[in-house]
C-alpha positions, 0 to 999 in steps of 0.5 A: 437484454438482462445478459447483455448489460451485465458485463457492462454493468460490472464494468462500470461498477469496477470504474466507479469503485477505482475512481472512489479509491483513487479519490481516497488515496489522494485525499489522504496522501494530501492530509498526511503531506500537508505541510506546505511550508516544508515544500516552499522552504525545503525543510523537513517538518519536525512537529510533535506529530512526527512522533506518530506513524502513519500506516502507508509507506510515507516518507519521514523526509518528505518536506511535507510529511506529518508523520513517519513511516513505520518501516523508517521507524522500525529500522531506526529503533531496532538497535537503538535501545529505545525500548518504549518506542520500539514496542509502540512501532511494533504495536502499531504494525500489529494494530493496522495489520490485525484490523485491516491487513493489506487494506492499508496498501490499496487504500491508504498508501501514498506510493500505492496511489503513485503506481496506480497513476503510472499505470494509467499511462496509455504506454505499452502493453498492460500486464499484471505480472513480471516473468517469474512472478511466483517466485519474485513475489517472495522477494518482499520477505527477503528485503523485510528480513534483510534490509529492514531487520537483519542488516540495521541490527547487525551491521554497525558503524563507528557510533555502534548504530546500524544504517536504515538500509532499506531506506537508504539503499532501496526505498523509491518512496523515499526517493520521490517524496524525500530526496527529489523535493528536498534537493529541488530546494537546497542548493547545498544538499544537490552539491553534496549528492553523489553516487548513493543518490545516483543509485537511488534514482536509478531504483526509482526510474526502474520502478516507475518504468515497471509500474507503467507496464505492470501493476504495482510492481513495488507492492507485489515484489519489494514492499516490506511494509506490504509483507508485513500486513499481508501475514495478517490478511488471513487473521484480520478483522476485515477479511473476505469470504466466498459463498460457495453456494453462489460461486460459479468459478467464472474466474472474473474475480481473477480477471478484474484483480490487478494482483492476479489472485484466484479469489475463489480459492484464496480470498485472504491471500497475503497478496490481496490489497483489498481494492474490492475489484473482485467483489464488484466483478463478481456476477453473482455477488458471492464475494463478502467482507466481514464489513458487511455485518457492520452495516446498519439494517432498516427497521423491519417493522417500516416495510411491514407497515408500507405492505399493510398500506 
């Protein structure tokens, strides 16, 4: 009886975790993009909060965005000479990376939320990875090095300033949250939109279609922010560890993992977005997190008193 109930119990636990994560991401996205007047007027919020970076891929140009995207901010300051602000952006990325790693991707990123919702659409046979996954997963580091750092620093215009290459030519999050709402509310912008916007829409469409069939393709293969946070996964304060004595190497963790990680071998893989599904799926409870040590335990004397009574 117990053995029969275990799989269904684990499945319901994963479902509950997925729903909790979905609600948290929806709430965080709503709060960080809560400038409703911007959507109504088709204008970008330019208040003091815009000086602050949000941890996820939260486009600066989104009419509702109250903060800035760390990747957009990083590109904007790499060759600007604004040394103090450059240090702030780098410090921000190091802080969130060192504390949470890619937990941000799994729980706080608006575009991660979009991909999760798209993957729930009942179309196509669902798969985790694109063909060539083992090679393609390194592409996000190429995007980070080339489009976020190298090109903005070295290719400059008449003014001596570089373009934000990733935001301008690749970022589907910017197109979805920024470009489309702004053009929808501004006839002048719609008239001025040309081949570049057509290209960005093509990139967005490709990511949307792929996300319906494959799990988080942008996060796996293209996101430079995920590449940065992923480098911190093995050393971040929030990490996973596997209790070897309890692990039976059944593969349930990898089966539940959308990122397709063999968690028993690589609990702190740079691909892990800390969604927690592996922990919920583990039949022996062998996967632990460093956050468990922070829980307040009940006073042991209370249990002792109850026993004596």
